[in-house]
FIBAKE-142744 format. One record per residue (C-alpha): residue in three letters; x, y, z. Coordinates in pm, 1 decimal, padded with zeros to 6 digits. Each point is the difference from the previous one (the first is absolute). Layout:
<sites>
{"ALA",{X,Y,Z}}
...
</sites>
This chain:
<sites>
{"MET",{-02947.6,-18664.8,-03801.8}}
{"ALA",{00363.8,00102.7,00048.6}}
{"PRO",{00266.9,-00107.9,-00249.3}}
{"PRO",{00236.5,-00276.5,00108.7}}
{"PRO",{00300.3,00128.4,00199.5}}
{"ASP",{00236.8,-00060.1,-00292.4}}
{"ALA",{-00201.7,00212.5,-00243.8}}
{"PRO",{-00041.0,00377.6,-00023.7}}
{"ASP",{-00347.7,00146.9,00039.2}}
{"ASP",{-00213.6,00061.6,-00307.5}}
{"ALA",{00166.3,00335.3,-00074.0}}
{"GLY",{00349.8,-00153.1,-00005.8}}
{"THR",{00093.7,00173.6,00323.8}}
{"LEU",{00270.7,-00162.8,00209.6}}
{"ARG",{00058.6,00063.3,00369.2}}
{"ARG",{00168.0,-00141.2,00309.4}}
{"GLY",{-00088.6,-00365.4,00044.5}}
{"ASP",{-00040.3,-00076.6,-00371.8}}
{"GLN",{00213.2,-00274.2,-00148.9}}
{"GLY",{00069.3,-00148.5,-00339.8}}
{"ALA",{00138.0,00066.3,-00345.9}}
{"GLU",{-00137.1,00355.5,-00023.0}}
{"VAL",{00182.0,00094.3,00320.3}}
{"ALA",{00323.1,-00147.8,-00139.1}}
{"GLU",{-00046.7,00208.2,-00316.7}}
{"LEU",{-00055.6,00310.8,00213.0}}
{"GLN",{00316.4,-00074.4,00198.2}}
{"ASN",{00195.5,-00038.6,-00325.1}}
{"ARG",{-00135.4,00330.4,-00132.9}}
{"LEU",{00091.9,00174.4,00326.1}}
{"ARG",{00351.8,-00145.3,-00029.0}}
{"GLU",{00029.8,00140.7,-00353.5}}
{"VAL",{-00045.5,00353.6,00133.1}}
{"TRP",{00227.0,-00065.7,00301.2}}
{"VAL",{-00273.7,00042.3,00259.5}}
{"TYR",{-00001.3,-00358.1,00129.5}}
{"ASN",{00301.5,-00212.0,00084.4}}
{"GLY",{-00168.9,-00281.8,00188.8}}
{"PRO",{-00058.6,-00352.5,-00122.9}}
{"VAL",{-00242.2,-00072.7,-00281.6}}
{"ASP",{-00201.4,-00234.6,00219.1}}
{"SER",{-00356.1,00063.4,-00127.1}}
{"ASP",{-00099.7,00129.2,00346.0}}
{"TYR",{-00138.0,00354.3,00038.0}}
{"GLY",{00147.0,00061.8,00343.9}}
{"ASP",{00151.7,00294.7,00179.8}}
{"ARG",{00291.5,00049.1,-00242.4}}
{"THR",{-00224.0,00001.3,-00307.6}}
{"GLU",{-00252.0,00230.8,00165.4}}
{"ARG",{00279.7,00240.2,00098.8}}
{"ALA",{00142.4,-00004.1,-00354.2}}
{"VAL",{-00341.4,00078.2,-00150.5}}
{"ARG",{-00050.6,00281.5,00251.2}}
{"ASP",{00344.5,00144.3,-00081.2}}
{"LEU",{-00071.1,-00021.3,-00373.4}}
{"GLN",{-00331.8,00180.5,00045.4}}
{"THR",{00175.8,00276.3,00191.7}}
{"TRP",{00300.4,00036.7,-00232.3}}
{"TRP",{-00209.7,-00004.8,-00318.3}}
{"SER",{-00286.3,00206.6,00150.0}}
{"ILE",{-00256.1,-00271.3,-00075.8}}
{"LYS",{-00341.3,00093.2,00139.0}}
{"GLY",{-00332.3,-00181.0,00021.8}}
{"ASP",{00108.7,-00332.1,00153.6}}
{"PRO",{00032.9,-00059.3,00374.7}}
{"GLU",{00359.2,00021.2,00126.8}}
{"GLY",{00183.2,-00326.1,-00054.5}}
{"VAL",{-00280.2,-00149.5,-00211.1}}
{"TYR",{00070.5,-00094.2,-00362.2}}
{"GLY",{-00319.0,00140.8,-00147.9}}
{"PRO",{-00085.9,00110.5,-00354.5}}
{"ASN",{00189.7,00332.4,00010.2}}
{"THR",{00316.8,-00152.7,00142.3}}
{"ARG",{-00025.6,-00296.5,-00238.7}}
{"SER",{-00036.6,00231.4,-00302.1}}
{"ALA",{00300.6,00210.5,00094.8}}
{"LEU",{00226.5,-00298.0,00072.9}}
{"GLU",{-00104.3,-00209.5,-00300.4}}
{"ALA",{00062.0,00295.4,-00231.8}}
{"ARG",{00368.1,00005.8,00106.7}}
{"THR",{00087.7,-00365.8,00052.2}}
{"THR",{-00002.4,-00342.8,-00165.3}}
{"GLY",{-00077.3,-00217.9,00302.1}}
{"ARG",{00316.4,-00206.9,-00043.7}}
{"GLY",{00199.0,00166.8,00278.1}}
{"ARG",{00364.4,00106.5,00010.9}}
{"ARG",{00259.5,-00240.6,-00127.4}}
</sites>
């Protein structure tokens, strides 16, 4: 059975179409490293996907599909951010 649309899958992976608090935290973390300047709207849409893809390219993160916030991308971003966003 698939997880509800507002929850990540069992591995904590987030991708286009996901919604909820974990997406908002991701958007805040991406803002902290100046990769995302869109709204923190809890919606993993085109802007969030593009920001994750850019981060993966710029930081040479391998092992996750492009634009998908998988375990390798999550590890790299969480190691450098607080999740509170830019002030």
